[in-house]
C-alpha positions as CSV (number, residue, x, y, z in Angstrom):
1,X,-1.8,6.8,-35.3
2,X,0.2,3.4,-34.5
3,X,3.9,3.0,-35.6
4,X,4.7,-0.2,-37.6
5,X,6.5,-2.9,-35.7
6,X,10.3,-2.8,-36.6
7,X,12.5,-5.1,-34.7
8,X,16.1,-4.9,-35.8
9,X,18.5,-7.7,-36.8
10,X,20.3,-6.4,-33.8
11,X,17.5,-6.7,-31.4
12,X,16.7,-10.0,-32.3
13,X,20.3,-11.2,-32.1
14,X,20.3,-9.5,-28.5
15,X,17.6,-11.7,-27.6
16,X,19.0,-14.9,-28.6
17,X,22.4,-13.9,-27.0
18,X,20.5,-13.2,-23.7
19,X,19.0,-16.5,-23.5
20,X,22.2,-18.2,-23.5
21,X,24.1,-15.7,-21.5
22,X,23.4,-16.6,-18.0
23,X,23.5,-20.5,-17.7
24,X,22.1,-22.2,-14.6
25,X,23.3,-25.3,-13.0
26,X,20.7,-27.5,-14.6
27,X,18.8,-25.9,-17.4
28,X,15.3,-27.1,-18.5
29,X,14.6,-26.8,-22.3
30,X,13.0,-23.6,-23.1
31,X,9.4,-23.1,-24.0
32,X,9.1,-24.3,-28.0
33,X,9.6,-21.2,-30.3
34,X,10.3,-18.9,-27.5
35,X,11.6,-16.2,-29.7
36,X,8.9,-16.4,-32.3
37,X,6.1,-16.5,-29.8
38,X,7.7,-13.3,-28.0
39,X,8.3,-11.6,-31.2
40,X,4.5,-12.0,-32.2
41,X,3.4,-10.8,-28.6
42,X,5.6,-7.8,-28.9
43,X,4.4,-6.9,-32.5
44,X,0.8,-7.2,-31.6
45,X,1.6,-4.8,-28.5
46,X,3.7,-2.2,-30.6
47,X,0.8,-2.2,-33.2
48,X,-1.8,-1.6,-30.5
49,X,-0.1,1.0,-28.5
50,X,2.3,2.8,-31.1
51,X,5.2,2.2,-28.8
52,X,8.3,2.9,-30.9
53,X,10.5,0.6,-28.6
54,X,10.0,-2.2,-26.2
55,X,12.1,-4.5,-24.1
56,X,10.8,-7.8,-22.7
57,X,12.5,-10.1,-20.2
58,X,11.7,-13.5,-19.2
59,X,13.3,-16.0,-16.7
60,X,12.4,-19.6,-15.9
61,X,14.4,-23.0,-15.3
62,X,15.7,-22.7,-19.0
63,X,17.7,-19.7,-17.9
64,X,16.8,-15.9,-18.9
65,X,15.6,-14.4,-22.4
66,X,15.8,-10.6,-22.8
67,X,14.6,-9.2,-26.2
68,X,14.5,-5.8,-27.8
69,X,12.4,-4.3,-30.5
70,X,12.1,-1.0,-32.3
71,X,13.6,2.3,-31.4
72,X,14.8,4.0,-28.3
73,X,14.6,7.3,-30.0
74,X,13.0,7.2,-33.6
75,X,14.1,10.8,-34.1
76,X,17.8,9.4,-34.3
77,X,16.9,7.3,-37.3
78,X,19.5,4.7,-38.0
79,X,22.0,6.5,-35.6
80,X,24.1,4.6,-33.2
81,X,22.0,3.9,-30.0
82,X,18.9,4.6,-31.7
83,X,17.7,1.1,-31.5
84,X,16.6,-0.5,-28.1
85,X,19.2,-2.6,-26.7
86,X,20.7,-4.0,-23.4
87,X,22.0,-0.5,-22.4
88,X,18.7,1.4,-23.0
89,X,17.5,3.2,-20.0
90,X,13.8,3.4,-19.6
91,X,11.9,5.4,-17.0
92,X,10.5,2.8,-14.3
93,X,7.6,5.1,-12.9
94,X,6.0,3.2,-9.9
95,X,8.2,0.2,-10.3
96,X,10.7,2.6,-8.5
97,X,8.8,2.0,-5.4
98,X,10.1,-1.4,-5.3
99,X,13.5,-0.2,-4.7
100,X,12.3,2.5,-2.2
101,X,10.5,-0.4,-0.2
102,X,13.5,-2.5,-0.2
103,X,15.5,0.3,1.5
104,X,12.9,0.8,4.0
105,X,13.0,-2.9,4.8
106,X,16.8,-2.7,5.0
107,X,16.5,0.1,7.5
108,X,14.0,-1.9,9.4
109,X,16.2,-4.8,9.4
110,X,19.1,-3.1,10.9
111,X,16.9,-1.5,13.7
112,X,17.1,1.9,12.2
113,X,13.6,2.2,12.3
114,X,10.4,0.0,12.8
115,X,7.3,-0.7,10.7
116,X,5.3,0.6,13.5
117,X,6.8,3.9,13.8
118,X,5.2,7.1,13.0
119,X,6.7,9.1,10.2
120,X,7.3,12.1,12.6
121,X,9.6,10.1,14.7
122,X,12.4,10.1,12.1
123,X,11.1,13.2,10.1
124,X,9.8,15.7,12.8
125,X,9.0,18.4,10.3
126,X,6.1,16.3,8.8
127,X,4.4,15.5,12.4
128,X,0.7,16.5,12.5
129,X,-2.6,15.4,13.5
130,X,-3.0,13.2,10.3
131,X,0.7,11.7,10.0
132,X,0.9,10.9,13.7
133,X,-1.7,8.5,13.3
134,X,0.1,6.6,10.5
135,X,2.7,4.0,10.7
136,X,5.4,3.4,8.2
137,X,3.7,0.1,7.2
138,X,0.8,2.3,6.1
139,X,3.1,4.4,4.0
140,X,4.4,0.9,2.4
141,X,1.1,-0.5,1.7
142,X,-1.1,2.5,0.5
143,X,-3.4,2.1,3.4
144,X,-2.9,5.6,4.8
145,X,-6.7,6.1,5.0
146,X,-6.7,8.0,1.8
147,X,-3.8,10.0,0.8
148,X,-4.0,11.4,-2.8
149,X,-2.5,10.0,-5.8
150,X,-0.3,13.1,-6.2
151,X,0.5,16.1,-4.5
152,X,-1.5,19.3,-4.9
153,X,0.1,21.5,-7.9
154,X,1.0,23.9,-5.3
155,X,3.5,21.5,-3.6
156,X,6.7,22.1,-5.6
157,X,9.5,21.6,-3.0
158,X,10.4,19.5,0.2
159,X,9.2,22.4,2.3
160,X,5.9,22.5,0.4
161,X,5.6,18.9,0.8
162,X,6.4,18.8,4.6
163,X,3.7,21.8,5.1
164,X,1.5,19.6,3.2
165,X,2.0,16.7,5.5
166,X,1.6,18.6,8.7
167,X,-1.6,19.8,7.4
168,X,-3.1,16.6,5.9
169,X,-5.7,14.5,7.8
170,X,-6.9,10.9,6.6
171,X,-10.4,10.9,5.3
172,X,-10.8,7.5,6.8
173,X,-9.2,5.6,9.4
174,X,-5.8,4.5,8.6
175,X,-5.5,0.7,7.7
176,X,-9.3,0.7,6.5
177,X,-8.9,1.7,2.9
178,X,-6.5,1.4,0.0
179,X,-5.6,4.4,-1.8
180,X,-2.7,4.3,-4.2
181,X,-0.5,7.3,-3.5
182,X,2.8,8.7,-4.4
183,X,3.0,11.1,-1.1
184,X,2.8,8.0,0.9
185,X,5.7,6.0,-0.7
186,X,7.6,9.1,-1.1
187,X,7.5,9.9,2.5
188,X,8.7,6.3,3.2
189,X,11.7,6.8,1.0
190,X,12.3,10.3,3.2
191,X,12.0,8.5,6.6
192,X,14.2,5.7,5.3
193,X,17.1,7.7,4.3
194,X,16.6,10.0,7.4
195,X,16.9,6.7,9.6
196,X,19.9,5.4,7.7
197,X,21.7,8.9,8.0
198,X,22.2,9.8,4.3
199,X,20.6,11.0,1.0
200,X,18.3,8.7,-0.6
201,X,19.7,8.3,-4.0
202,X,23.0,7.4,-2.6
203,X,21.5,4.9,0.0
204,X,19.4,3.4,-2.5
205,X,22.4,2.7,-4.9
206,X,24.7,1.6,-2.2
207,X,22.3,-0.4,0.1
208,X,19.9,-1.9,-2.7
209,X,20.9,-1.3,-6.3
210,X,24.8,-2.3,-6.4
211,X,24.4,-5.0,-4.0
212,X,22.0,-6.5,-6.3
213,X,24.3,-6.1,-9.2
214,X,22.0,-3.6,-10.9
215,X,24.9,-1.5,-12.4
216,X,22.7,0.3,-14.8
217,X,19.9,1.6,-12.6
218,X,19.8,5.2,-11.7
219,X,17.8,7.6,-9.8
220,X,20.2,10.4,-11.5
221,X,21.3,9.6,-14.9
222,X,25.0,10.1,-15.3
223,X,26.3,12.2,-18.1
224,X,28.1,9.1,-19.6
225,X,24.8,7.1,-19.9
226,X,22.6,10.0,-21.2
227,X,22.9,8.8,-24.6
228,X,21.3,5.6,-23.6
229,X,18.2,7.3,-22.1
230,X,15.4,6.4,-24.3
231,X,13.2,9.0,-25.5
232,X,9.6,8.8,-23.9
233,X,6.3,9.5,-25.8
234,X,2.9,10.6,-24.6
235,X,0.0,8.7,-25.6
236,X,-0.5,11.2,-28.4
237,X,3.1,10.5,-29.7
238,X,4.4,13.7,-28.4
239,X,8.1,13.2,-27.0
240,X,8.4,13.7,-23.3
241,X,10.7,12.8,-20.4
242,X,10.2,12.9,-16.6
243,X,10.1,16.3,-15.1
244,X,11.6,17.0,-11.4
245,X,8.8,16.9,-8.9
246,X,8.7,16.6,-5.1
247,X,9.8,13.3,-3.9
248,X,10.1,12.1,-7.3
249,X,13.1,10.1,-6.9
250,X,11.6,8.3,-3.8
251,X,8.5,7.6,-5.6
252,X,8.8,7.1,-9.2
253,X,12.2,8.3,-10.3
254,X,14.4,5.5,-11.3
255,X,15.5,4.6,-14.6
256,X,17.0,1.3,-15.6
257,X,17.8,-1.2,-18.5
258,X,15.5,-4.1,-19.1
259,X,18.3,-6.7,-18.1
260,X,18.6,-4.8,-14.7
261,X,14.9,-4.9,-14.0
262,X,14.8,-8.6,-14.7
263,X,17.6,-9.1,-12.3
264,X,15.6,-7.4,-9.9
265,X,12.8,-9.9,-10.4
266,X,15.3,-12.6,-10.2
267,X,16.5,-11.3,-6.9
268,X,13.2,-11.1,-5.6
269,X,12.3,-14.7,-6.5
270,X,15.5,-15.9,-4.7
271,X,17.5,-16.7,-7.7
272,X,20.2,-14.2,-6.7
273,X,21.9,-14.2,-3.1
274,X,22.5,-10.5,-2.0
275,X,24.1,-9.8,1.4
276,X,21.8,-11.4,4.3
277,X,20.2,-8.1,5.3
278,X,19.1,-7.2,1.8
279,X,18.1,-10.9,1.4
280,X,15.7,-10.5,4.5
281,X,14.5,-7.1,3.2
282,X,13.4,-8.6,0.0
283,X,11.8,-11.4,1.5
284,X,9.8,-9.2,3.8
285,X,8.2,-7.1,0.7
286,X,5.6,-9.5,-0.8
287,X,4.3,-10.6,2.7
288,X,0.7,-9.9,2.3
289,X,-0.5,-7.2,5.1
290,X,-3.9,-6.1,3.6
291,X,-6.5,-7.5,1.3
292,X,-8.5,-5.1,-1.0
293,X,-11.0,-6.9,-3.4
294,X,-8.8,-9.5,-5.1
295,X,-5.7,-7.9,-4.5
296,X,-3.3,-8.7,-1.3
297,X,-1.1,-5.8,-0.8
298,X,2.3,-6.3,0.4
299,X,5.2,-3.3,0.8
300,X,4.5,-2.2,-2.9
301,X,4.3,-5.9,-4.4
302,X,0.7,-6.9,-5.0
303,X,-0.5,-10.5,-5.6
304,X,-3.2,-12.8,-6.4
305,X,-3.5,-16.5,-5.3
306,X,-3.3,-19.1,-8.0
307,X,-4.6,-19.4,-10.6
308,X,-4.7,-15.5,-10.8
309,X,-7.1,-15.2,-13.7
310,X,-6.6,-12.2,-16.3
311,X,-9.9,-10.7,-14.9
312,X,-8.7,-10.7,-11.3
313,X,-5.3,-9.2,-12.2
314,X,-7.0,-6.5,-14.4
315,X,-9.5,-5.6,-11.5
316,X,-6.7,-5.2,-9.2
317,X,-5.0,-2.7,-11.7
318,X,-8.0,-1.0,-12.8
319,X,-8.5,2.8,-12.8
320,X,-10.9,2.5,-9.7
321,X,-8.0,0.8,-7.8
322,X,-5.6,3.5,-8.9
323,X,-7.6,6.6,-8.6
324,X,-9.8,6.1,-5.6
325,X,-9.9,4.6,-2.1
326,X,-11.2,1.1,-1.7
327,X,-12.0,-0.7,1.4
328,X,-9.2,-2.8,2.7
329,X,-8.9,-5.5,5.3
330,X,-5.9,-6.0,7.5
331,X,-4.3,-9.6,7.6
332,X,-3.4,-11.0,10.9
333,X,-1.2,-12.8,10.7
334,X,0.5,-11.5,7.6
335,X,0.4,-14.1,4.7
336,X,3.4,-14.8,2.4
337,X,2.4,-15.3,-1.3
338,X,1.6,-19.1,-1.3
339,X,3.2,-21.2,-4.1
340,X,1.9,-20.2,-7.7
341,X,0.7,-16.9,-6.3
342,X,1.1,-14.1,-9.0
343,X,3.0,-11.2,-7.9
344,X,3.1,-8.2,-9.7
345,X,3.7,-4.6,-10.0
346,X,3.0,-1.9,-12.8
347,X,4.8,1.3,-13.4
348,X,4.4,4.4,-15.7
349,X,5.2,8.0,-16.2
350,X,4.0,10.3,-19.0
351,X,6.2,8.8,-21.6
352,X,6.8,5.2,-20.4
353,X,5.2,2.1,-19.2
354,X,6.6,-0.9,-17.5
355,X,5.6,-4.1,-15.7
356,X,7.5,-6.8,-13.5
357,X,5.8,-9.9,-12.2
358,X,6.6,-13.5,-11.1
359,X,5.2,-16.9,-10.2
360,X,5.8,-17.4,-6.4
361,X,7.8,-20.4,-5.9
362,X,8.1,-21.5,-9.6
363,X,10.9,-19.8,-10.9
364,X,9.0,-18.0,-13.7
365,X,9.1,-14.3,-14.1
366,X,8.8,-11.5,-16.5
367,X,9.3,-7.8,-17.2
368,X,8.0,-5.3,-19.9
369,X,9.3,-1.7,-20.7
370,X,8.1,0.6,-23.4
371,X,8.9,4.0,-24.3
372,X,5.4,5.2,-24.9
373,X,2.6,5.6,-22.2
374,X,-0.1,3.2,-22.9
375,X,-3.4,2.1,-21.2
376,X,-2.6,-0.4,-18.5
377,X,-5.0,-3.1,-19.9
378,X,-2.6,-3.3,-22.9
379,X,0.3,-3.9,-20.8
380,X,-1.6,-6.5,-18.9
381,X,-2.6,-8.2,-22.1
382,X,1.0,-8.5,-23.3
383,X,2.0,-9.7,-19.6
384,X,-0.6,-12.7,-19.9
385,X,0.6,-13.5,-23.3
386,X,4.0,-13.8,-21.9
387,X,2.7,-15.7,-18.9
388,X,1.1,-18.2,-21.3
389,X,4.5,-18.6,-23.2
390,X,6.4,-19.3,-20.0
391,X,3.8,-21.4,-18.1
392,X,3.5,-18.7,-15.3
């Protein structure tokens, strides 16, 4: 049963304020009826999916617009903090992988590791006949030869995971198939942290998140921010939040606000100037290393050349691309997204769904965060409605 769309007066006002909050040196006029069009798209999405709360962020030559709709925790009723707002924390799911990949690229840029290294060079306890055939670039691009989407249920700790890596062998030669896998990016995060000599959450915070000005993004939500943590909902409406799991922080464990996620996209687009090592790391991420169907795979970011039809993007995010191996072709030389390419990443947990995308070289980007799990096609439908609104 879907919940009625219920944007609050505070939510609409927050969207209006956010549009004007970050002036650019030379602002173009925003799209006509921007707020009304965004609200209509949000209403349709919430009606279709039953999402109790939704945050949308848009950026263009006219500035940024962040709008909030519905409830972060419907069970609280009208209590303070129950409505979605600029401080509401959402689970990012696989959008977290963007930060993990950025940390890995920082480690590469500093010479602490190389993309060509085998994981066992930095984490000896995972060395085995399968992992010794892998490079860190295979891990970053899901081209390991067929790692599974999730660890087996028996893997409950790092020790279990290390034993699993030692025993695993690729079903296909690494670099020949793309198989979306949490264990691959999880291991990349472990390797990056080991190479840089610290704990993953601390390094991600100090080397990526805070240098980008992401002050409301957390792998471990502090007690002072717990009240702002939205209540997630499964597709059937039952409440749920992310449970601990092996390599969860590295693969899918980030929580963040919509303004922070939009700022991450702005940084990737080059609209924010972080320290030089981090700038170089971000620039390296969307560079295409493999092609699988219509999808070009960078380090976590995926892209499609212009005009990037809805059908092409939907095919690249379909269940078959997520749940099974697909043939992949190595790109030599690697290819940066050309102007107008649509660069995107989806993310979800059992209680949340999110999306981030931008048009390369055009200064246009968008983010979506909802506190109910929903089918990916519904998220993409909203994304393409927003894309049409801003001309991306």
